[in-house]
N, C-alpha and C positions, 0 to 999 in steps of 0.2 A: 198511418194517422200521422206521426211527427217524427221527421228527421232529425233526431239528436246527432246523429254520427257526423252529417253532413255540416251541422251548425258547431260543432266541437271542430270540427276540421278547421275552420275559419279561427276560430279564438286558441288553437291548439297550444302554441306557444305562449302566450300570456297565463292562459290557465296550468300550464305544466309548471312555469315558472314559479306561479304563486302557491300554487299546491307542494311545491319542494321548499318552501320558504318556510311555509307551516310544519313541514317534517323536519325540517332543521332545525326550527325552534323547538319544538316539542311541546308548545303551548296549543295542546290540542282542544282545550274547554275551555272557553271563556277567553280564550288567547287574544293578542290585538285584532287579528283580523276580525273578529266576530265584533267587536268595538268599531274597527273602522266602516265597515261593512253596514253597522246600525247607523252612525251619523250621515253615512254617504245615502242611506235610504231615507231619514228623516229630512235631508235636505231635497232628495227627487219629489217625493211628495207634499212637502211642506206641512210637515206634523211634527208636534213637538216631540213625542215619544213612540219609537219602536221597541219593542221588547221581543228579541229572536226566542224562538222555541224550537220543540224537536219535529212538529209537524204542524198540518193546518186545522186538525181533529182536536189536536190538544190547544192551538190557538184560541179557536172557537169556546172550547169547554171552560179554558183559562179566563177569557174575558168574562163568560156567563160567573165565574166564582169571584172574579175581582169585585163585580158588581153588588155582590151579597144577595143574590136573587135564593130564595128560600123554599123549599119542599113542596109544591102547592101551587106554586106561582105558576101564573098561565104564560105562554110566551109565544106569541103568533108567527108564522114562518111561511112559507110557499109549499104546497103540497106539491110541485113540481121541480124536483131537484134532488140531489145527490144525499142519500142517507145519512151522511156525517151532521147536516145541520140540524137533523132532529134528533139523531144519537144522541148527542151530547145534553140536548134538553133532559131527554130520558134519564142519561145515567146520573144527572144531577138531581134527580127524582123532581124534577120541575113538570108541568103537565105542558105538552105539546098542543098546539093549536094550527092546524092546519087550513090553510085558506087556498082558494083557486089563482089563478094566474093570469095576466092579461093576452088575449089571443095572437097580439102583434109583437111585442117585445118578450113574452114568455115569462116577464117577472110579475113578482107578487102584485093581485090587484088591489088597488086603491079601496075600493068600494066595501071590498070583501074583508080588508081591513077592518074597516069602521064598524061593519056587522059583528063583526066576531070579537070585539071590546067587552069586557064585562069588568066587575070591581074587582076581580082576582088577577086582570092582566097587569104584566110589569113590564113586558119587553115585546119589541117587534125585533123580528130577523130577517130584513131584506137581502136577497141573495142577487148578486149583479150577473145573473145567470149566462153563460157562454161569451162572457167579456160584454155583457151589454149593463151600462147603469141602470139599477132601478130608479123609479121616480122618487128621488130622495128629498125635494122641495115640500113634498105635498105629504110623504113621510114624516118627514120632522112635523110639522104643522100638526099633525095628528098625534103626534108623541107629547109634542108640548101641551097641545089640549089636554089629555088625558094623563100627564105626569107618567110618561113611561119611556124607559130605557130604549135607545136602538143600536143594535148590536150589527154592523154591515159584515156580510158574508164576502169577502172579497179576493175568494180563492180562483176565481177566474178572472176576475176584473183588473188585476193591477197593471195601472199606467192609463186606464180610463180617465177621460175629463166627463166631470156632470158639468152641465151647463145651467144655472137657473135660468127663471124666467126673465130676470133683469139683465142676461147677460154675463153677470159673474161666473167664474169658472172653479172648481175644485176638484181635487183628484179623487176619484171612488177609494173610499177605505178612510177618508179624512172628514166625512160629513157627519157621522154618528158620533154617538157618545164615546164608543170603542169598534174597533173592527179588527177582523182576523184575517188573515191569508196563509196560501199553502205554497210551497216550493219544489212539489211534487215535481220529477223530471220533464213531464210533457207541460206543464204551466208555461204562461206567456215569460216568466222569469222561474225557471226552475235549475234547482240543484243537480247533483248526482247520485243522489239518495233522498234522504226524508228531510225535510225542515219546514218554518213557518215563522210566522210573525204577529205579534199583536200591536196595534196601532190607537194611540189616545192622545187629547190635546189636555187630557184631565191630568195635571199634576198628583194628586192624591190617588187616583185610580192607576196610575203609571207606578207610583211608589208601591202600592198592592199587590199589581202584577209581578212587579218583578220579585218579590219575597215568593209568590207562588211558585213560579217557574224553578225556583231553588229550594225546594222543600220548607219553604215558608221562611226561610232565614235572610236576613240582612249582615248579621253579625254571624261569624261562624259557630255553629251548634247551639245559638239562640234562636228559637223557633218561634215566631210570634205570630202565625196565622198558619191555618192546614193548607199545606203545598202539595205540588207534584213535582217529580224529576224531569223535566224536558227544558232541554238546552241544546241550542246548535251549534253543532261541534265548528270547530276553525276550520275545517277544509273546505265543509259545504259553505261556509262564509266568505272564503278565499273564493271560491267557484262564483259565488253569484253576485259577489262585487265586481268583478270580470263581467257578469254576462249585464249586470245593473247598469253600466254604463252603454250597453248596447240596447236596454229595453226598447226606446221610443222607434229604434231601427227597424227593431224585431217587431214591433206592433204596427207598425207602417208596411211593412212587407206583407203581413197577414191582412191588413185593411186592401192593399192592393191586389191580393190574390181573392178576397172577397168581392171586390170590385168585377175583376175577369169573370168569377163564378155567375154572378148577377145579371151581369149585361149577357153572358151566354144564354141564362134559362129567362130573359125578360120576355119573350115571347109565347111561354107555356104555360098555358092555361092551369095546367094541372101541378105546376109547381110553384109553391109560395116560397120566397125568398126571405131572410132575415132582413128585418127593419129594425130602425132605430127609434127613438123621441118622435113624437107627435110632429113637430117642426122640419123633421128632416127624414133622410132614408135611411142614415146609420151607415151609408157606405159612398158618402161624397166626400172630395179632396180636404175639407175645410171642418169635417163632423169627427172627433175623438170620442165620442160616447159610446163607441163599441170597438172593442179591441180585440174579436173573434178567436176566444181561444177555442170555439168551435166554430164551423161555418153549418150551422143546422136549417135543413130544408122542411117544408111541409110539402108531403106529396098527397094528392088528391086523387079520388077515384083511381087508386092504384093500390095492388097488393105490395104494402111495403115493405114486409120480411121476403117476399120474392125478390126484390130488387136489391134486399141485401145480399142475397145468394148470387145474384146475378154480377153483382159488383164484385163478389169476392172470387165467381167463376171467372171474374176477369182480369184477376190481379190488381183489384182496387180495394184498399181497407174502407172501413166503414164502420159506423157506431151508430147504435142507438140509445141516445140519452134523452130520456129515461123508459124501459118499456114498463114500467109497472109505478103507478101512483104512489106514493108513501101512505096516503090513507088507508090500501089495499095491501100494504106489505104485513105480513103476520107478524111481526114485531109490534106494530104500532096500529094495529087494530082498533078500534073504540067505538062504541054502540052510538056517541053523540053523532058521528059524521053520518050526513045524509048526501046521498049520491048525486043528486038535486043540486048540491052546492058546488060539484068540481065537475061541471060541462066541458069546461074549456081544457082542465089536464085531462080528463077521460077521454077526449078525443086528440090530444097532441101525441097520448101515447101510441096511439095508431098510426099516426102520421108522418111524426119526426126521424128523419136520417139525417147523420153529422158526414160530410165528407171530408177528405184530408185538409188539415190545415195548420200548417207551418211554416215558417220564414223559410226554405229552401224550394218550396212548390215553384215550378217553372212553367213558361206558357205551353208546351207540349202538353205537360201531365194534366192540366187543368183543361186542355182542350180533349184529351183521350175521354178524362172522367167526364167530363159534362156531356159529351157526345154519346158516352154509354149510358149513364142515365137517361137522357133525352130519347135514345133509341128503345129504350125498355119502355118510360112510360107511353110510349105512341105506337106501343106496338099492341 
């Protein structure tokens, strides 16, 4: 699914030299490489504050802690996403409110958000799923109207550009009140272990979060807020800083691969290719709203699980993200949920399949993968 070895080979000399520099310095925690990466990522995103941390799940939890959300506060998020999004809501004893998604973009449905708001609602967590920007303009309008926080889950979308209706652009993760991201190795910007970060333009919130990630300390052994131990180590920061310089090229390579996939599938009635915002197809040369962390198809009138087996039997890795809706997961069952409110998610979990997507895909691989899928779907 991801060719990390091929990607590393191309940047090996720079990565090795930077890692050896950290080892030589012995500044393993909060060393110069961490601060250098932080500043470079702030400049890349156009955001005032990047606070690195240990992983993407911590980042999301710490963002919520920084906002001062209280047990019982309701947080609206998408039913069709990875469990970490709802996991941290539950861990903080907040009340997750899962809603359906859009059938085209797979992102949180705007009308569903509006219907889910109650006097207890305090925040919305849009997920830029598979690398596709959620409809942030509409979400921010809802949040402003109801005095809600917006926490962007940008674990899959780093580097994507969101385009407003008036043509303005902003990087995903810089639009809400705060955002989180993951640097898990398979991400578009991934390290060689675990890592994450929180983004915000709010000076006071950034100050609070900087204390939270370091045991609640601003001065050593003075614990001003309840915190956690969640820090990005210098070795991972050194690797990320090298890869950040290549992020736009990595995303362009993913977009190019996506265009080739979609071109091969364009005449297949039983294959629905990924789409972007309403005004574009998400795979055009001028559109950066989708950075294809995953290339996810919907297969119609087809046994999706049999297709998975067929691909694996032919040496083609694939993934099903996600096979079970969050509202049906044992940990998050809630009698408030009505199956009729999750029509799209309940259908997607039967149809979605993600094909290999990474920076090293070549035309021969794409041709073999697409032919294998098409032959099965038409058999």
